[in-house]
Every structure is written in C-alpha cells, then in structure tokens.
C-alpha positions as a printed NumPy array, in Angstrom:
array([[ 63.35 , 204.669, 151.837],
       [ 61.286, 205.315, 154.968],
       [ 60.104, 202.783, 157.521],
       [ 56.453, 202.474, 158.538],
       [ 55.05 , 200.897, 161.689],
       [ 51.86 , 198.869, 161.382],
       [ 49.949, 198.638, 164.662],
       [ 47.519, 195.754, 164.296],
       [ 44.39 , 196.624, 166.279],
       [ 41.83 , 193.919, 166.977],
       [ 39.045, 192.792, 169.265],
       [ 40.489, 189.585, 170.764],
       [ 37.033, 188.2  , 171.511],
       [ 36.589, 187.508, 167.781],
       [ 39.068, 184.628, 168.115],
       [ 37.544, 183.051, 171.25 ],
       [ 35.415, 180.476, 169.417],
       [ 37.912, 179.499, 166.717],
       [ 39.288, 175.974, 166.66 ],
       [ 43.041, 175.34 , 166.713],
       [ 42.849, 174.482, 163.001],
       [ 41.123, 177.782, 162.222],
       [ 43.731, 179.702, 164.244],
       [ 46.451, 177.813, 162.368],
       [ 44.954, 178.952, 159.055],
       [ 45.023, 182.572, 160.216],
       [ 48.637, 182.269, 161.367],
       [ 49.553, 180.73 , 158.001],
       [ 48.014, 183.686, 156.125],
       [ 50.127, 186.125, 158.18 ],
       [ 53.243, 183.993, 157.635],
       [ 52.72 , 183.883, 153.869],
       [ 52.065, 187.637, 153.725],
       [ 55.154, 188.502, 155.761],
       [ 57.33 , 186.119, 153.714],
       [ 56.13 , 187.855, 150.534],
       [ 57.179, 191.247, 151.919],
       [ 60.514, 189.819, 153.102],
       [ 61.194, 188.438, 149.622],
       [ 60.597, 191.939, 148.223],
       [ 63.047, 193.414, 150.75 ],
       [ 60.217, 195.434, 152.333],
       [ 59.82 , 193.721, 155.714],
       [ 61.969, 195.066, 158.538],
       [ 60.319, 192.956, 161.244],
       [ 57.157, 192.055, 163.045],
       [ 55.874, 190.375, 166.162],
       [ 52.645, 189.059, 167.641],
       [ 52.059, 190.585, 171.047],
       [ 50.987, 188.506, 174.047],
       [ 47.248, 188.497, 174.705],
       [ 47.391, 189.524, 178.365],
       [ 46.948, 193.242, 177.669],
       [ 50.202, 194.715, 178.936],
       [ 50.644, 197.75 , 181.178],
       [ 49.804, 201.429, 180.795],
       [ 52.152, 204.033, 182.256],
       [ 51.535, 207.716, 182.849],
       [ 53.243, 210.379, 184.897],
       [ 52.686, 210.228, 188.628],
       [ 53.307, 212.822, 191.302],
       [ 56.672, 214.554, 191.159],
       [ 59.378, 212.135, 192.23 ],
       [ 56.922, 209.263, 192.743],
       [ 57.564, 207.524, 189.422],
       [ 54.981, 206.458, 186.883],
       [ 51.455, 205.284, 187.632],
       [ 51.053, 201.774, 186.215],
       [ 47.698, 200.162, 185.381],
       [ 46.815, 196.87 , 183.731],
       [ 45.285, 196.604, 180.276],
       [ 43.179, 196.119, 178.283],
       [ 40.906, 198.8  , 179.592],
       [ 37.196, 198.715, 180.212],
       [ 36.596, 201.57 , 177.758],
       [ 38.605, 199.858, 175.021],
       [ 37.142, 197.261, 172.697],
       [ 40.35 , 196.664, 170.813],
       [ 43.965, 195.963, 171.642],
       [ 47.173, 196.05 , 169.659],
       [ 47.704, 192.405, 168.78 ],
       [ 50.977, 192.778, 166.919],
       [ 53.246, 194.972, 164.853],
       [ 55.106, 194.975, 161.576],
       [ 57.652, 197.412, 160.221],
       [ 57.861, 197.781, 156.443],
       [ 59.981, 199.87 , 154.099],
       [ 58.239, 202.156, 151.611],
       [ 58.954, 205.426, 149.79 ],
       [ 55.701, 207.085, 150.89 ],
       [ 52.436, 206.571, 152.744],
       [ 50.796, 205.708, 149.421],
       [ 53.37 , 203.01 , 148.746],
       [ 53.059, 201.68 , 152.315],
       [ 49.267, 201.53 , 151.942],
       [ 49.673, 199.573, 148.704],
       [ 52.013, 197.11 , 150.471],
       [ 49.562, 196.649, 153.334],
       [ 46.374, 196.442, 151.262],
       [ 46.428, 192.636, 151.192],
       [ 47.476, 192.13 , 154.828],
       [ 45.371, 189.354, 156.39 ],
       [ 44.707, 191.612, 159.364],
       [ 42.266, 193.649, 157.285],
       [ 39.805, 190.751, 157.297],
       [ 36.742, 191.404, 159.444],
       [ 36.589, 194.43 , 161.722],
       [ 40.323, 194.702, 162.404],
       [ 42.202, 197.965, 161.885],
       [ 45.788, 198.722, 160.959],
       [ 47.225, 201.987, 162.225],
       [ 50.04 , 203.032, 159.895],
       [ 52.722, 205.416, 161.191],
       [ 55.912, 206.655, 159.529],
       [ 58.955, 206.159, 161.714],
       [ 61.243, 209.181, 161.968],
       [ 64.805, 208.09 , 161.454],
       [ 67.475, 210.745, 161.815]])
C-alpha cells in the first residue's frame, strides 16, 4: 500500500477573527478525523505547522550556500498550514479517504502527492 502526503493549504487570515472556542471546535474536527483514519490503520502521521511562515531556500552563487528568505511571500495568499500522511492503494482511494477532511471547509485546498518509497 502506498503512502500519500496531504499538504494543507490555507489563507491564515480566515482564522484571525475566530474566538478561542471556535478555534477549539476546528481543532476537534481535525482530531476526530485523524483518529478515524488511525483506527482504520490508514494514518501514518500528521502535524500542524507553526504560523510564522518558515524559510525559503534556493541555490546561491557557487560555493556561497543557499539564499534564504522569510515566508510567507507577498505574492502568496496561502500557506501550508499542516500535513498528514495516509496509506492508500491508489490516488482514487486516497481521495476517498480525504473527502471528509475538515480542511476542505471553506476555500482551503489539499494538495495530494504520492510518496515514492523504494
């Protein structure tokens, strides 16, 4: 069975006006969803990423090391807010597993990628 990476893309500004109770409800929906997948033996892991935006690295001049910039980036409206890894036999099966993920509420996007394991 293959493993699939879910990159949870979101616009963090959508959470700016939510109360702590509302945020708690959202967290609970993710917890319940991930526990369901774990009970089915389909969840490999998952993590919420910190909201600060991270770093972006790209090749610098020869021998100079990478060029590092802060994120998120002015041209980007969304960030990767977290990840999950699930087990599925195919993309179709992975899509079926992810169809009820709470992240699909609103304008959020899940990028689904098969992980190559040799």
